N, C-alpha and C positions, 0 to 999 in steps of 0.2 A: 319236550325235553326229558331226559332220564334223570332220576334223583341225583346221580353223581355229577351230571353236567350242570344241574341247578346249583348244587353245592359249590362247584368250582366257579360259577359265574358271579359269586358274591365275594367281595373282598373283606375278610374277617378283621375284626379289631385284634390288636396284640393282646394277649391274655393279661398283661399287667394293666391294660385299660379296664378290663372287665373286673378284675380284683380291686382296683382303685375305685370303681363305681360302688363296691361294697364296703369301701373303707377298711379293707384288710391290710394291715401293715406288711411291707415287703419282707420283713424278717420271718414272717409265717409262710411265705410262698416259696415253693421250689418249682421252677419252670422246667418243663419238658419240651424244649423248643419254643417257637413263637406263640403257639396257639393252645397249648395244654399246660396245666400246672397242677401241683398238689398243694393242699392247704394242710399244714401241720396240725395234727389232731389236738395238740396242747393249746391251740388258739381258742378252743371251746371254753377254756378257764378264763380267758380274757373277757368273754362276752356272756358268760353263763348267768348274769343277772338281768340281761335284757328280757323283755317280755317276748313270748313266742308269737310268731305270726299265725295266720289261720292255715290249717291243713286241709288240702283239697285232694281227695283220693279219686283217681281215675280207674275205672274197671270196665267190664264189658259183658255182653251176652256170651254164650258159647260160640267160639269162632269157627270159621271155615279154615281149611288147611293153610291158607295164605294170611290169616289174621285180619282183624277189622279196623286197625288203625288207631289203637289206643295211644301209642307213642306220638303219632302225628297229631292227634287232638290235644294231648297233653302239652306238646310243644306250642301248637297254635293257641291254646288257652293261655299259657304263660305269657306268650307274646302279646296277646290281645288284653290281658290284664295290665301290662305295661302301657299299652296304647290308651287305656282309659285311666291312666295315671295312678295305677296301684303298683307298689314295689313288689314285683313277683320274682320267684326263682324256682328253678326245676330241681327235683331230686329223683333221679332215674337209676335204673340198673345198667350195668355194663353188658354189652352183647356177648354171647358165647359163640366161638368159631364153629360149633355144631350146626346151628341153624344157618349161619353165614354161608357155609359150604353145603348146606343140606337143601331143605325145601323152602324155608321162609325168607332166606336172604338176610340182609342186614337188620339192625334194630335201632336206627337213629332218626326215625320219622320218615317222611317223604314229601316230595314236591317242594313247596315253599315253607314248609314247617319241618325243619331239620335242625339237629345239633351237628356242630362241625368242630374239627375236621372229620368228616364222616368215614373216610377211609381208615384213618388211624383208630378212631373209636371202635369201628367194626372188626378191626384185625388185632394187632398186638397192644394197642393203646399205651398205657403206661406199665404194662407187665403185671398187673394185679392177678389175673387169673393164672398166669404162669407161676407166680409166687405160691398161689394157693396149691396148684398141681405139685410144685416141689415139695411143699411142707407135707402134703398128703403122702407122697411117694418116699420121702425121707423116713416117715414112721413105718411104712411098709418094709423099707430096706433094713431098718433096725429090728423089726420083728423077725425077719428071716435071718438076720445076723445073730440074733439071740438063739434061734433054733440051731444054727450052725455051731454055736459054741456051747451047746450042751442043755439048753432049755432049763435054766435054773428056776424059772417061774412056773414050770410044769404045765405049760400051755398045752391043751388038749384040742380045743376048737377055736380056730381063728376066724373071727367075723370081719376084720378090717380088709378093705379092698383098695387096690391101686386105682388111679384115675388118669384121664387124659381129656383135653377139651376138644374132642372131635367125635362125630358120630362114627362109631366102629363097632358094629354088632358082633364081629368075630371075637372081640375081647370080652364078651359078657361072661364067658366061662373059659378058663385056661388052665394048663398044668405048668407049674414052675419047679425049680430045683432039679432040672433034668441034666446037669452038667457032668454027672457021674463022679463028681469029687466025693472023696471018702466021707466027709461030714455033711454033705448037701442033704437037705430034707425035702424030697419030692411032696408036693401037696397041690390041691386044687385051689385056684384063686380066681379072681375076676376084676374087671375094670367098671367103675362108674364113670360117667361124664363129669368133668371137674365141677360143673355148676350144680351137680346133684350130690357132691361130696359132703361129708359132715364138716369138713374144714370150711367149705364155702358158707354153710349155715351158721357155724360158729363166727366166722369173720363178720357176717352181717348182724348177728344178734349180740355180739360182745359190746359193752359200753365204753371200754378203755383197754389199754394194753394189759393191765393187770387182770382184767376179767377175761381177755383173750387167752392169756397164759393159763389161767385157772381152768378155763373150759377145755383147752387143748390137753391139759394133764388129766382131765376127767373122761376123756374118750375111752370107751370099752373097746379093747382090741380083740378080745376073745375071752374064753372060759378055761379055767384050770381043771385038773383031775378031779377036784371036789365040786365042780360045776359053779365055781365062784368067779366073779368077773375079774379080769386083769386089765389094768389101766395104762394109758400112754406114760403116765408119770411113774409107773413101776419100771419102765425102761429108761427113765430120765430123758424122755424125748421132747418135753414141752418147751424147754429153753431154746433149743436149737430151732423148733418149728416157729416159735415166736420171733426169733431173729430173722428168719426167712420172710415173716409177714409184716415186720415192723414198718418198712417204708410203704408197702401196699396199703397198710391200715390207714394212711392219710388219704382223706377224700380228694378225688380229682375234680377239677373245675375246667369247664369248656364254655361254649356259647351256643345260642341258636343263630340262624341266619340273620335274625333281627337284632342280635346283640344281647339277648336276655341271658343272664348267667345260668349255667346249668351244672349242678354237682352230680356226677355220674360215678357210682361206687358200689360194687358188689353186684353179683348177678345170678342168684339162685333161680332155677326153673320153678315154675308155679304148679306144674302137673306132677312133678316128682320131688319137689322141695317146697319151701315156703314163699318163693316168688316175690320177695320185696328187696329193695336196695338196703344199704346198711343203716343200722341205727345211728352211727356217728354222723353219717351224711345227712340224714333227715333231721337230726337235732341240730346240727350246725346250720342248715338251711333255715330252720325255724327262727334261729336267732339273727339271721341275715336278711330275711325278707318279711314283708307284711302278708304275702300270700305264697304258700309253698305248694306247688303242684307235683304230686308224686303218683306213681303208677304201680298197680299190682298185676302180676302176670295172668294171661289167659282170661277165662270167664270169672264172673263174681263168685261162682261156686267153688273156685280154686283160689286164685290170687287174693281176692277181697276177703274171703272167709279167713284165710291165714293171716293176712294183714291185720284183721280185727281181732281174731281169737288168739293169735300167737304174738305178732309184733306189738300191737297196742297193750296187750297184757304185760309184756316185758318192760315197756317204756312208760306206761300210764298215759300215752297219748290218745286222742280221739279225733277223728276227721271233723271238720266243721261243715263239710259238704262232700257229696259223692257225685261224680259224673259216670253214668253208665253209657258206654259207647256201643253203638249198633250200627250195622249197614243194612240197607234194604235187601242186598243179595244174601246176606247171612240169614235174615228173617225168612226169606223164601226157601233157603237151603233147609232150615229147621222146620219148614212146612211141607217139605217133601219134594221140592223142585230139584232136579238133577244138577249137579254142579256144572256139567257141560252146557246146560241150558239157562244158566243163572242170569245171563244178560237180558233175557226176554221178559216182558211184563207178564205176571201171573198173580192176579189179586187173590185167588183162592189160597195159594200156597203162602202168600204174604200174611193173610189173616190167620191162618193156622200157626205160622211161625212166630207171630207176635206173642203167643202164649209163653214162648221162651223168654222173651224180654220181660213179660209181666211177672214171671216167677222170680227172676233176679231182682226186679223192683220191689216185690213183695218181701223178699229176704232182707234187703237193705232197710226198708222202712218199718217192717213189722217184727223182724227178728232182731236186727241190730239197732233199730229206732234212729236212723239217721236220714236227713233230708237229701233228696236226690234230684238231679235233672237228667234227662236222656239227651246224649249228644249224638246226632246222626251224621256219621261220616259220609258225606254225600258224594255220589258218583255221577258223571255225566249221563250214564245210561238209566238213572233213576227217573221214572216217568211222573207226570203230575198226578196221575191216577193213584199210583203207589204212595206217593207223599201224602195226598189227601186222605187216603184210607188210614195210613199210620197216624196222621194227626188227629183224625176223628177218633180212632180207637183209644189213643192216649188221652184226649180230652174228655172222653166218657169216664175215665178213671181219675181225672184231675191230676195227671202226671205232666210235669213241665217238660217241654220239648224244645230243642234248638237244632236247626239245620246248620251244619258246620262245613265250610268250604275252605278250611285251612290249607289243604294240599294245593289247591289252585290259587288261593288269594293271600296265604300267610296270615298275619295277624288280623287283617281286615275281614277275613272269613270266619273269624271266631269271636267277634265282638259281642254278638247277641248272647253267645254261651257265657262269655266273661261277665256280662251284666247279670244273667240269671244266676251264676255261681255266687257273685257278690251278694245278691239278694238273699239266697237261701243260707249263705254262710253267716248271715247275721242272726239267724234263728238260734235259740238255745237247744243244745243236744245233750243227751245222756246215753252214751254207748252202753248197750247191753251185749252179753256174749251168748253164743249159741249153746254153751254148756258150762258147767261149773268144774273147776279143777278137782274138787272133792269127789266127783263122781267116779265110778269105775271106769277103766279103760274102755270096756265094751259099751258102756252107756254114753261116753263121750263120742265115740264113733257113731253110735246109733243117733245121737242127736244131730250131728252134722248131716248124716245120711238121710234122715227123715225130714228134719226142718229145712235144710239147705238144698239138698238134692230133690226132695220129694219122693224118696224111696219108701216102699211099703215095708221092707224088711231088710235086715242085714244078716248074712250068713258068714260065720267064721270057720275057716279050715281047722283041722285038728292041730296043724303046726302053729297056726295063729293063736289058738286057744292055750296051747302049752307055753308059747312065748309070753303071752299076757299074764299067765299065772306066775311065771318066773319074774317078770317085771314087778308085779305087785308084791311078791314075796320079798324081793330085794329092796322094796321101799321107794321105787321110782314111778309108781302109778299116778302121781299127782301132776305130771308133766302134761302140757298141752298135746293134742293130736294133730298130726300132719298127714292127711290122707293123700296118697299118691294115686291118681286116677286119670284116665283119658280126659283131654280138654274139650272134645268135640260134642260131648252129650252130658246132660245131667246124670245119666246112668254111668255104669262102668263098661258099657258097651258103645264103642264109637259109632256103630251103625244105627243105634236106636235114638235117632235125632229128635223125634217128635215127643217120645216118652208118654205116649197116650195111654198105654196099659200099665197096670201096677208093675213095678220092677224091683228087684232085689239087688243090693250091693254085696259083691262077694269079696271078702277080705281073705286073701290067700296067704299072707305073710305079715308079720309084725317085726319091726326093727327098732331097737332102742338106740337113740342117738344121745347118749348121756352127756357128752360135751355140749352139744347144742340144746340139751335139755328138752327134747322132743321125743314122742313116740310116733314113728312113721308106720302107717298102715298101707299095705300094698293091695290095691283094689283092682280086680279084673286083670287083664293081660297087659299090665304096664311094666316097662323096663326102665332101670336107672341108667342104662347105656342105650341111646336111641341108635337107629340105623339110618343110612342115606336112602333117599328115593331112587327110583330106577334112573332118572336123569337129574343128578344132584346139581345145584347151583355152581359147584366147583368147576364143572365143565365150561362154564361161560366166563370165568374169571381169568384175566391174563394182563400182560403189559403191552401197550401199543409201541409204535416205533420211537416215541418220545419218553418211554419209560413211565408212562402214566397208567394207573390201574384202570382196567375196563371190565365191565360185566358185573361190578358190585352194585347191589341195590338194596 
């Protein structure tokens, strides 16, 4: 059965049953139909004195283009924790329409480990990403309106971009103001995908509405004739932007196929943004569950590093355990096996590819000092020889391993993983970071590139050096760094999968996200507006004769 058929084969509980299970009073719940709701953010004040549950971070090795099943394992793990009588809850990101209609498809898990209603969550859901898009583009409209009426702020260089939540490479660079109106100001502009916008980062890093408004006001929209920053608050835009985001800022609650509560909120990409769900969602989940399973996007070099170096720094949180997801097919892919041949047994490529997994494990245990278990998302084509080799290699390193069949068996397929997570989550942890905020911007980037990626060197373009100089001169150099890099390799070259030879990370641009309080480093040939593949998933999505969605996976 396809994922969408499996999702429809289960009769979900009404969402008020799920919220009642968490003892959330009805006055704090706003229902969006029968199976979705929002929890008013002010409810956190009612439960702020409760003890936090244990935080379980799910990450992975560098993935193949189709992903390795982090969300599937996250969902299966949360369900299995409930099965072994632990009060668990999920805290996940919202899917972006870009991948849904692009190459990856949906992001609600798969098989018998899904969050539902999967069609709604993968498409418009409760409208959060649309609200983020509107707030972003309202600011753009106010900037160009300001130029139209005389430019009293003396804007000379505008750095703010528009956004849309679709993969549309044609919008990476555009010309606007071409209406030939007398006061129209033609200029070059461009679009980011909404999940890479600074508004999305702010939305996920803000701790409450006041902090959201403060951060929105601090967005740098460009620089004036004296090369000084101009802020969104100079346009008096932050109030209206906050109004557009007010309802979206309330976390969404849905459920898994097994009825486990899932808070799904915020959705920044991990290769071009910080890749974690909202702080308000995570904090609320920690007050509602004894075990909170959350996920950081793409490989541990991207999502997990940013979760730990950025999100944990902002919140003071630290994971009690980490699950590093891998598939045998991805390990073979990183060992040199062609993607077209990935179904076939190849022990030589598997052994080489295990090095990618070991690097991520080393980062988690020796850089960040956290306990980890490897969760293998098992496929039917995985052979006993391949499984035995993987078990042997990890046993030699004394690394815990669990074979997970959550896709095929739901909660029953992740019970071994759940037991191992409970075991290591009982250990004492003391999170360490990959760098200090007091280091220079260049040194922070070098630390991530050399410690986490394994790079031998970092090269900065002249443009990047000039922007770093400006950032440090303006006093913003103490922000964390968020490196935008391809997800397929530890290097910035997506074709360099094995990373056998010494490699250099090439930083071509630096972008100050002052509202998000981040410094973004653009490494290699990475874009903040992705493109569609030659055959996008959109071609398969349609309505059948009964007006049911088909082709969504």
